[in-house]
C-alpha positions in Angstrom: -12.4 -20.0 25.6 -9.9 -18.5 28.0 -9.9 -19.3 31.8 -9.6 -16.8 34.7 -6.0 -17.9 35.1 -5.0 -17.4 31.5 -2.3 -15.0 30.6 -3.5 -11.8 29.0 -2.3 -10.0 25.9 -3.3 -6.5 24.9 -3.5 -5.9 21.2 -3.6 -2.3 20.0 -5.1 -1.9 16.6 -8.2 -3.7 15.2 -7.1 -4.0 11.6 -6.1 -7.3 9.8 -2.8 -7.7 11.6 -4.2 -7.1 15.0 -7.2 -9.4 14.4 -5.1 -12.2 13.1 -2.9 -11.9 16.1 -6.0 -12.0 18.3 -7.1 -15.2 16.5 -3.8 -17.0 17.1 -3.5 -15.9 20.7 -7.1 -16.7 21.7 -6.8 -20.1 20.0 -3.9 -20.8 22.3 -6.0 -20.1 25.3 -4.9 -16.6 26.2 -7.2 -13.8 27.2 -7.0 -11.3 24.4 -8.1 -7.6 24.7 -8.1 -5.6 21.5 -8.0 -1.8 21.7 -8.6 0.7 19.0 -9.0 4.5 18.8 -11.9 4.2 16.3 -15.5 3.6 17.2 -15.6 0.3 15.2 -13.4 -2.4 14.0 -11.5 -2.7 10.7 -12.4 0.7 9.2 -9.5 0.8 6.7 -10.1 -2.8 5.8 -13.7 -2.1 5.0 -12.9 1.0 2.9 -10.1 -0.9 1.0 -12.8 -3.5 0.1 -15.4 -0.9 -1.1 -14.6 -1.4 -4.7 -13.9 -5.1 -4.3 -11.7 -6.6 -1.6 -8.4 -7.7 -3.1 -7.2 -10.2 -0.5 -4.1 -11.6 -2.1 -2.6 -12.6 -5.4 -2.3 -15.9 -7.2 1.1 -15.5 -8.9 3.9 -18.0 -8.1 5.6 -17.6 -4.7 9.0 -16.3 -6.1 7.3 -13.6 -8.0 5.0 -12.8 -5.1 7.8 -12.2 -2.6 9.8 -10.1 -5.1 7.1 -7.4 -4.7 8.5 -6.5 -1.3 11.6 -5.0 -2.7 14.3 -4.1 -0.2 12.5 -6.0 2.6 12.0 -9.2 0.7 14.4 -11.1 3.0 12.4 -10.1 6.1 9.0 -10.7 4.6 9.7 -14.0 2.9 9.8 -16.1 6.0 6.4 -14.7 7.1 4.8 -15.6 3.8 6.3 -19.1 3.7 4.5 -19.6 7.0 1.3 -17.9 6.0 1.0 -16.8 2.4 -1.6 -16.5 -0.3 -2.8 -20.1 -0.3 -3.1 -20.1 3.5 -5.0 -16.8 3.4 -7.5 -18.2 0.9 -7.9 -21.3 3.1 -8.5 -19.1 6.2 -11.2 -17.2 4.3 -12.8 -20.5 3.3 -12.8 -21.5 6.9 -14.9 -18.5 7.7 -17.4 -19.5 5.0 -16.1 -17.0 2.4 -15.1 -18.6 -0.9 -12.5 -16.7 -3.1 -11.8 -16.6 -6.8 -8.9 -15.5 -9.0 -9.7 -12.6 -11.3 -8.3 -12.1 -14.8 -5.4 -10.0 -13.4 -4.4 -12.8 -11.0 -5.8 -11.0 -8.0 -7.8 -12.9 -5.5 -11.2 -11.7 -4.3 -14.0 -13.0 -2.1 -16.7 -14.5 -4.2 -19.1 -11.6 -3.5 -16.2 -9.1 -3.8 -17.2 -7.6 -0.4 -15.2 -7.0 2.8 -18.1 -6.7 5.3 -19.3 -10.3 5.3 -15.8 -11.6 5.8 -15.2 -9.1 8.7 -18.5 -10.0 10.3 -17.8 -13.7 10.2 -14.3 -13.1 11.6 -15.5 -10.9 14.5 -18.1 -13.5 15.4 -15.5 -16.2 15.6 -13.2 -14.0 17.7 -15.9 -12.9 20.1 -17.0 -16.5 20.5 -13.4 -17.4 21.4 -13.5 -14.8 24.2 -11.7 -11.9 22.5 -12.8 -8.6 24.1 -12.9 -5.4 22.1 -12.4 -1.9 23.6 -13.2 0.8 21.1 -12.4 4.5 21.4 -9.2 3.6 23.3 -6.3 5.6 21.9 -2.9 4.2 23.0 -0.8 7.0 24.5 2.3 5.1 25.6 3.1 3.7 29.0 2.6 4.7 32.6 5.4 4.8 35.2 5.0 1.0 35.8 5.5 0.4 32.0 1.8 -0.6 31.5 0.0 0.5 28.4 -2.0 3.7 28.8 -5.1 4.7 26.8 -7.1 7.9 26.4 -10.8 7.1 26.4 -14.1 9.2 26.5 -14.2 8.5 30.2 -10.6 9.6 30.8 -7.2 8.0 30.9 -7.0 4.3 31.8 -4.2 1.8 32.2 -4.6 -1.8 31.0 -2.0 -4.2 32.3 -1.2 -7.4 30.5 1.5 -10.1 30.2 2.5 -8.9 26.7 1.6 -6.0 24.4 1.2 -6.4 20.6 1.1 -3.2 18.5 -0.6 -3.3 15.1 -1.2 0.4 14.7 -1.0 0.8 10.9 1.0 3.4 9.0 0.3 7.0 8.3 -2.2 6.9 5.4 -5.9 7.5 5.8 -5.7 9.2 9.2 -9.5 9.6 9.3 -9.7 5.8 9.5 -7.2 5.6 12.4 -3.8 5.2 10.6 -2.2 8.5 11.6 1.3 7.5 12.6 0.9 9.1 16.1 2.6 6.0 17.6 6.0 6.8 16.0 7.3 9.3 18.6 6.0 7.1 21.4 8.3 4.3 20.3 11.2 6.7 19.4 11.1 8.0 23.0 11.7 4.4 24.2 14.7 4.0 21.9 13.1 2.0 19.1 14.7 2.3 15.7 12.0 3.8 13.4 12.2 4.8 9.8 10.3 8.0 8.8 6.8 7.3 7.5 6.6 8.1 3.7 3.8 7.9 1.1 3.6 4.6 -0.8 1.3 3.7 -3.7 0.8 7.4 -4.1 0.2 10.1 -6.6 2.6 12.9 -7.6 2.6 16.5 -8.6 4.2 17.3 -12.0 7.0 19.9 -12.0 5.5 23.3 -12.5 1.9 21.9 -12.5 -0.3 21.5 -15.5 -1.5 24.5 -17.5 -4.9 25.8 -16.6 -6.2 24.5 -20.0 -5.0 21.0 -19.4 -6.0 20.9 -15.7 -9.5 22.2 -16.4 -10.2 19.9 -19.3 -8.5 16.7 -18.4 -8.2 16.3 -14.6 -9.8 13.1 -13.7 -9.5 11.5 -17.1 -7.5 8.3 -17.6 -4.5 7.5 -19.8 -5.5 4.0 -21.0 -3.4 1.4 -22.7 -0.1 3.1 -22.0 3.2 2.1 -20.5 5.7 3.9 -18.2 9.4 3.3 -17.7 11.7 4.5 -15.0 15.4 4.7 -15.6 18.5 4.8 -13.5 21.1 7.6 -13.8 23.1 5.5 -16.2 20.1 5.0 -18.5 19.4 1.4 -17.6 15.8 0.5 -17.2 14.6 -0.1 -13.6 10.9 -0.4 -14.3 8.5 -0.9 -17.2 4.9 -1.8 -17.1 1.7 -1.4 -19.2 -1.6 -0.2 -17.7 -3.4 3.0 -17.0 -3.3 6.0 -14.7 -5.2 9.2 -14.2 -4.4 12.9 -14.6 -5.1 15.0 -11.5 -5.5 18.7 -11.2 -1.8 19.0 -10.7 -0.2 15.7 -11.5 -0.8 12.0 -11.9 -2.1 9.1 -9.8 -3.6 5.6 -10.4 -2.4 2.0 -10.6 0.4 2.3 -13.1 1.9 5.3 -11.2 1.4 3.5 -7.9 3.4 0.5 -9.2 6.4 2.8 -9.8 5.9 5.1 -6.8 8.7 3.8 -4.6 11.3 4.4 -7.3 9.9 7.8 -8.1 9.5 8.9 -4.5 13.1 7.9 -3.7 14.4 9.6 -6.8 12.7 12.8 -5.7 14.3 12.5 -2.2 17.7 12.0 -3.7 17.7 14.3 -6.7 14.9 16.8 -6.1 12.7 15.5 -9.0 12.0 12.3 -10.9 11.1 11.4 -14.4 9.1 8.6 -15.9 8.9 8.0 -19.7 5.4 7.6 -21.0 4.8 5.3 -23.9 1.5 6.5 -25.4 1.3 3.6 -27.9 3.0 0.5 -26.4 1.4 -1.7 -29.0 3.4 -0.1 -31.8 7.2 -0.1 -32.4 9.1 3.1 -32.6 9.7 2.5 -36.3 5.9 2.0 -36.9 5.1 5.3 -35.0 7.7 7.2 -37.0 6.4 5.9 -40.3 2.9 7.0 -39.5 3.9 10.4 -38.1 6.1 11.0 -41.2 3.4 10.0 -43.6 2.3 12.9 -45.8 -0.8 14.6 -44.3 -1.7 16.9 -47.1 -4.1 19.6 -46.0 -5.1 17.8 -42.8 -4.2 19.4 -39.4 -1.7 17.7 -37.2 -4.4 16.6 -34.8 -6.5 15.0 -37.6 -3.4 13.3 -38.9 -2.4 11.8 -35.6 -6.0 10.7 -34.9 -6.3 9.1 -38.4 -2.9 7.4 -38.5 -2.3 6.5 -34.8 -5.7 6.9 -33.1 -4.0 9.6 -30.9 -6.6 12.0 -29.5 -8.1 13.4 -26.3 -5.9 13.4 -23.3 -3.0 11.7 -25.0 -2.8 14.3 -27.7 -3.3 17.1 -25.2 -0.4 15.8 -23.2 1.9 16.0 -26.2 0.9 19.6 -26.7 1.3 20.3 -23.0 4.9 18.9 -22.7 6.4 19.4 -26.1 7.6 22.7 -27.6 5.8 23.7 -30.9 8.8 23.0 -33.0 9.0 19.4 -31.7 5.3 18.8 -32.5 6.1 19.7 -36.1 9.3 17.6 -36.4 8.4 14.0 -37.3 11.4 12.4 -35.6 11.0 14.4 -32.3 7.3 13.8 -32.2 7.5 10.1 -32.9 10.2 9.7 -30.2 8.0 11.6 -27.7 5.0 9.4 -28.5 7.1 6.4 -27.5 9.0 7.9 -24.6 7.5 11.2 -23.4 9.4 12.5 -20.3 7.1 13.4 -17.5 8.9 15.2 -14.7 7.6 15.0 -11.1 8.3 17.5 -8.4 6.8 15.8 -5.3 4.9 12.9 -4.0 1.4 13.7 -2.7 1.1 13.8 1.2 1.2 10.5 3.0 -2.3 10.9 4.3 -3.6 10.7 0.7 -1.6 7.6 -0.1 -3.0 4.1 -0.3 -0.3 2.9 2.1 2.9 4.1 3.7 6.5 3.1 3.8 8.8 3.3 6.8 8.0 2.4 10.4 9.6 0.0 12.9 12.8 -1.4 11.4 13.2 -5.1 11.4 16.6 -4.7 12.8 14.9 -3.4 16.0 13.1 -6.7 16.5 13.8 -10.4 16.9 12.4 -13.1 14.6 9.2 -13.2 16.6 8.7 -9.4 15.9 9.5 -8.5 19.5 11.2 -5.2 20.1 14.7 -6.0 21.4 14.7 -2.7 23.4 11.3 -3.4 24.9 10.9 -7.1 25.8 7.3 -8.2 25.8 6.3 -5.7 23.2 5.6 -6.9 19.6 4.8 -5.1 16.4 2.9 -6.1 13.2 1.3 -4.9 10.1 1.8 -1.7 8.2 3.6 -0.1 11.1 6.7 -2.2 10.2 9.3 -0.8 7.8 8.2 -2.5 4.5 6.1 -1.6 1.5 4.5 -3.4 -1.4 2.4 -2.5 -4.4 -1.4 -2.9 -4.5 -2.6 -6.3 -5.7 -3.2 -8.1 -2.5 0.4 -7.9 -1.3 -0.3 -5.3 1.4 -3.0 -7.3 3.1 -1.2 -10.6 2.8 1.9 -9.3 4.6 -0.3 -7.7 7.3 -2.1 -11.0 8.0 1.3 -12.9 8.0 3.0 -10.4 10.3 0.1 -10.4 12.7 0.3 -14.2 12.9 4.1 -14.1 13.3 3.9 -11.5 16.1 1.3 -13.6 17.9 3.6 -16.7 17.7 6.4 -14.6 19.0 4.3 -13.5 22.0 3.4 -17.2 22.7 7.1 -18.1 22.7 8.0 -15.2 24.9 5.3 -16.3 27.4 6.6 -19.8 27.3 3.4 -21.2 25.7 
C-alpha cells in the first residue's frame, strides 16, 4: 500500500499493458492512478476473450520471438524478461490455471477473460491503485501536466511520471482509436502511421454478385496459401482456413499473411496470394485426377467425384478462371494447386484485430521512455510492432507494460 509521501505515476490506458504497469509500480510502493476514456476497465481485453482468451503460446522461445518480424530485436529483450512462461505463472498467481490447446495456444482453464480480469483488478485495488474512468487524455497543459476531458469538464492530473498505454487504432468503439498519435507528433515524437494488422482484404474488382450472395461468410477449409516475392521466391506458406466476405477474404490464414500482403499493396498497388485448394495432394496427383476420362459426367461432378472439390472451392475456380482454363486439364490442375487471388486493399484499420505502426522504438530508451519527453513512457499496442494472433499480441503487451514500469522506477531513482 502506498503512503502519502509516495511518488505518483499516472497511467493512461486500462488495458493489459497499463494494468501490468500499474501492478509493477504499486508493488514498488508508488501511488498509481489509472485513467481511461471508457466507462469500464479492459474492454478490448474482454472482447478478445469472448471466444476463448488466448493468453500466449507454448512454442519454443526462438520460434516465439520470430513472430515479431522486423521488430524482433526490440521485442526479444522484453520477452526474455517476461515471456510466455512468466505470463502463465502470473495468471496462476491470480488463481487462474492455464492449459495448452492442441494448436499450442495457451488459454485459461475456463477459457474466459472476465474471471482473470476480476481477480487482477481486486489485487490492484487492494494495492492502492486508483481508477478514473471516462477520463480521455487530451495532451498536456502549459505546465506540461497531463490533461483529461471528463464528464465534469477538463481536469489536470499532476504526477511524477506519465505512462501511456493507449492501444492502437483497431476497435475504436472499445477505446483504441489512435487519437493520441497527433498529440505525440506535436511534441516531436517519432511515430509511424497506424495501419491494419491481422486484417481482411478486398479482392480486386470485388466478387461477382453470384459468388458474393451465395458464399459470403462461408469458410475455405483445409487449404493453404503462399505469398511470393517479386523474384518468385516463397516468403510465406501455411495451411489452415479462412472465410469469404461480401467483397474479399478474412480469417486466421489470411491474418497470418496480412503484413506481407498489406505492405505489397502499399508498394505495388495490389498483392497476390496463391491458394492451394488441395494441400494434401501433390500437383501430379491432382493433374492425374483432373485428366482422368469423365465420360458423360459434368465437370462439376467429375471434380467432386475424383477430388472432392465442391461448394465454395469449386465456385472460386469458376469465379477466377476463364472458361477455357476450366476445360484444360493442365491449366485447371495448376489452378487447383496455386490459384492466384489478387487483392486490392486491406480493410480499414478499425475493422482489424490489431494495428501496426505507432511510437517507434528509436524514439525511446531501453526503459521505453520517450527521449524527447523525459518522464513519459509508452507501452502496449501503441508501440511500433505487430504480431500474428495466437497469444503473441497479448504477451508483448504485458511484457512492454512491465518494461515501461521498470523504466519509470529507474527514472524516479527507485
